[in-house]
N, C-alpha and C positions, 0 to 999 in steps of 0.2 A: 253533168261534169263531162268535159271533153276528154278525148283519149289521151292527150298530152298531160293533163292534170291528173288523170287516173294513173298513168304510168309513173308520174313523179311521186304520188302519194303511196302507191301500192308496191313500188319497186319492181313491177313487171313491165318489161319494155313494150313500147307501142307495137313493135313487130310481133311479139309473142301474143299480145292481146288480139291482133288481127288473125294470128294463127288459131287462137282459141275460137274466134268467131267463125273461121272457115270450117272448123270441126263441129260447130254447133254447141260448143261447151258453154259459151256465154255470148249472148247477142245484146248489143246496146238497145235499150228499151225505146229510144227515140232518136230523132234527128233534129238538128237546128234548122232554121229557115234557110241556111246556106248549104244544107245537106251533110253537115259534119255529124259524126257519131256522138250521141249523148247518153252517158251512163247514169242510171238511177242508183239510189242507195242500195236497192236490192241487187242490182247488177254488181256493184262493188263488193257486197257481201259474198256473192257467188264466186267472185275472183279470189277472195281470201280463202274460201272453202277449197277451191281448186288448188291453191298453193299449199294449203295445209295437207291435203291428201297427197300431193306430189312429194312433200317432205317425208312421207311414210314409204315412198318407193312405188306408189301405184302408177300404172301407165295412164296416159290420157284417156284411153278407151275404158279402162276400169273406173276412172274418175267419173266419166260420163254416165256409166251404169249406176254408180253409187249415188249420184245426185238426181238422176232422172227416173229410175225405176222405183215405183212406190213400194213394191214388195221385196226390194233388195235387202238382204241381211249381211252385215259386215263380218260375221264371225268366221265363215269359211275363207273369205278373202284375207282376213287378218292372219288366220292360221297359215295360209299359203305364203303370205309375206314373211312370217316368222321362219318358215322352212327355207325360203329363198335366201333370206338374210343369213341364216346359219350356214347354208351351203357356200354363200359368197365369202363369209368370214373364214370358213375352213379352207377355201381355195386361196384366199389371201395369206392365211397363216402358212399354208404349204409353200407358197411362193416365197414368203419371207424366210422360212426355214432353209429352202434351197439356196437363196441368195446368201444367207449367213454362212452356209457350208462352203459355198464357192469362195466367199471372202476368207474363210478360215484356212482354205487350201493355199492361200497366198499365191495366186497364179501370176506368173511373170509376164504373160502376154495373152492375146486372145486365143491362141492355140491351146494354151493351158486351160483357159476357161472352158473351151469347147470339150476338151478331154474330160474335165471334171463333170460337166453336164452329162456327157455320154455315160460315164461310169455311174453317176447317180441314177440316171434313167435305167441303166442296166440292173442296178440293185433293186429297182422297183418294178422290173419287168414281170409279166405273167409267165414268162418262159423260165423254167428252172435252169436250163442250159445257159441262158443269157445272164441270169443272176450269178451262176457259178463263174462264168467267164469274167464278169465284172469284179467279183470278189478276188479272183486270182490276179487280175490286171491291176487292182488297186495297189499292189505291192511294187510292181515293176514300172508303172507309169506314174502320172501325176497322183500324189497321195490323196486319197479320199479322206475327208474329215472323219475322225474316229467316231463322232456322234452318229454318222450315217452307218458306219459298220456295226456299231452296237445295236442300233435300232433294227437293222436288217437281221443281225444274229438272233435277237430276242423274238423276232416274228417269223423266222424261217422254219418251215415244216419239212422240207426235203432234206434227208440226212446228208447227201453228198454236198449240197449247197451249204448246209449248216457247218459241215466240216471245213469247207473252203473259207467260210467267213471267220471261223475260229482261228484258222491258220493265218489269215490276213491280220486279224487282231493281234495275234502273238508276235507278229513281225512289224507291227505299227510302232512308229516312234512314240506315240502316245497311246498306250495299250487300252485306255478306256476302262481301267480297273474299277474306278469309283462308280462309273455309270453302270457297269455290269453288276456291281454289288447292290446298287439300287434296285436292279431287277429281281434280287432275292426277296424283296418286299412286295412284289407284285401280287395282286389277289388271284392271278391266273396261274394255275399249277404248271402249265406248260412253259410259261415264261420263266418261272423260277427254275425249272429244270434246265432250260437253255442257258440261263445266266450262270448257274453253278458249273455246267459243263464247259462253258467258255472260260470261266475263272480257273478251272482245273488245268487248262492248257496255257495259261499265261505265265511267263517267267517273273521272278522278282518276289521280294519279301512282302510287298503290299498285297499281292494276290494270295499268298500263303496266309497272311493275317486274316483276310476275309474268309478263307476256307476254314481256318480254325474257329472263327465266330460261327460259321455255318454248321459246325458240329452240334450246336445247341438250337438249331432251327426247329420250328414246329413241324415242318414238312419232312417226313422220313426219307423221301426221295432225295431232297437236298442234302440231308445229313449223310446219306449213303454215298453220293457222288463226292462230297467233300472228304469223307473218310478214305475212299479209295485213292483219291488224288494225294492226300496227305500221307497215306501209307506208302505209296510209291516214292514219296520224298523222304521217307524215314522218320516221319513225325509220330512220336509215341502216343500223342494225345488221341490219335485215331483208333487205338486198340479197343476201347469199350464199344464204340459204334460198330466196328467191324465184327466183333463177337456178337453184338446184337443183331446184325444182319444175317449171320449164320443161323442164329436161333429162329429168326423170323422167316428164313428161307428166301430172302430177297437179295439177289446177286451174291448168293452164299459162296459160290465157287470163286468169284473174283475177290470176295472178302477174305477167303482162306488163303488165296495167293498173296494178297497184300500182307497178311499176318506173317507168312513165311518170309517175305521180303524184309519185314521189320525185325524178325528174329535173327539179327546179325551178330549178337554177342550173347554170352551165357546168361547174363542178368536179364536181358530183354526176352530171351527165349523162355526162361523160367517164369517170368512174369506173365507172358502170353499163355503158357501151358497152365498155370495156376488159374487164370481167369476162365479158360475153356473148361477146366475141370470143375470149377466152382459152378458154372452154369449146368454142367452135366449132373451135379449133385443136387441141384435145385429141384424140389418135388414138382414145381410148377412147369418144368420143362418137359414137353411131350416127347413121345418116342421118335417121331421123325426128326425133331430138332436134336435129340441126343445122338442120332445116327450121323447127322451133319457135323456136330461138334467133334465126334470121335474121328471122322475123316479129316477134319481140319488139323488135328494133332499130328497127322502124318507129315505135314510140312514144317513142323516145329522141331528143330534139333535139340539135343541136350538130354541130360539124365532125367530131368523133371518130366518131360514129355514121355520118355520111355517108361518111367514108373507109372505114369498115369495110364498108359496103354496096357501095362501089365495088370493093373487093378481092373481096368475095363474088360480085359479078356475073361474075367470071372464074373462079369455083370449078370444080373438076373435077366436082363433083356437079351435074348439070344442073338438078335440082329447086331446089337452093339458088341457083344462078346465075340462074335465071329469076325466082325470088321476089325476090332482091336487086335485079335490074334493074327489076322492076315497082315496087318500093318506092322506088328512086331516082327514077324518073319521077314518082311521086306527090310526092316531096319537092321536085323541081324545079318541078312545077306549082304547089305552094303558094308 
């Protein structure tokens, strides 16, 4: 079969067939009396083998090895192709994400496009200073899509940069509240912590609603951050978690401060004092926890807290009794 007929039947151009021949991949088995290339059935089968391997992404050099080396094993090569394909897909996905984010920024002109690209590159920089500058610039220059800010906030490990990203999110037109809430479900503890910290700094009822739900989270760290934020907002639902933090000795000073903020009226102050006293009376509460609970009563105003301290001043645990007596004197002095 002559080269033109082979090209027509195989779909491989005559030019490419000549290129294959120059590389030694497939050589016509014969020549006609006039000197034209003549391909046998075996040659045509080899052409189809070459095209099949090309469809898998093999280079022509790799195809030559696969077809000509008797001891060649395909497993290593296929594994390498899988790796290369995954890397290529990841790179294409990253490019697609970047393009979508640029489109979401709704740039007015190419100058805007270049600014968005620069900010996105800054957020992904290896330099913490560059990431921080990009986070701060995202508010004053062309707005970076909130997805990019959330992704950066959930992955940031440097405290200063993380703070700048949370600041930028809080000032974003689209605060990304729902995206941050999704971060609370991450299997990675650090991501969950960053998500609740960012939610705690966002304004609005939606963020507060997610923080209320986080009070029931399985992660104690998430519950703690949510309770501290809600306590600062005056949300009474945070009281049980805050008291539990004092018992556990986890951010207990901050939790006690939050309780004192919540105790703004007599009813709430009495409720908090009763809950603290209830945990003090629990036989399962150890001595260190009882000491922290007693100290927490110092920040709770009202007669109920004063009576509780008076009772505790006669406590069998000397450390608790001394602490309660000291706190009572301070209250009397005020």
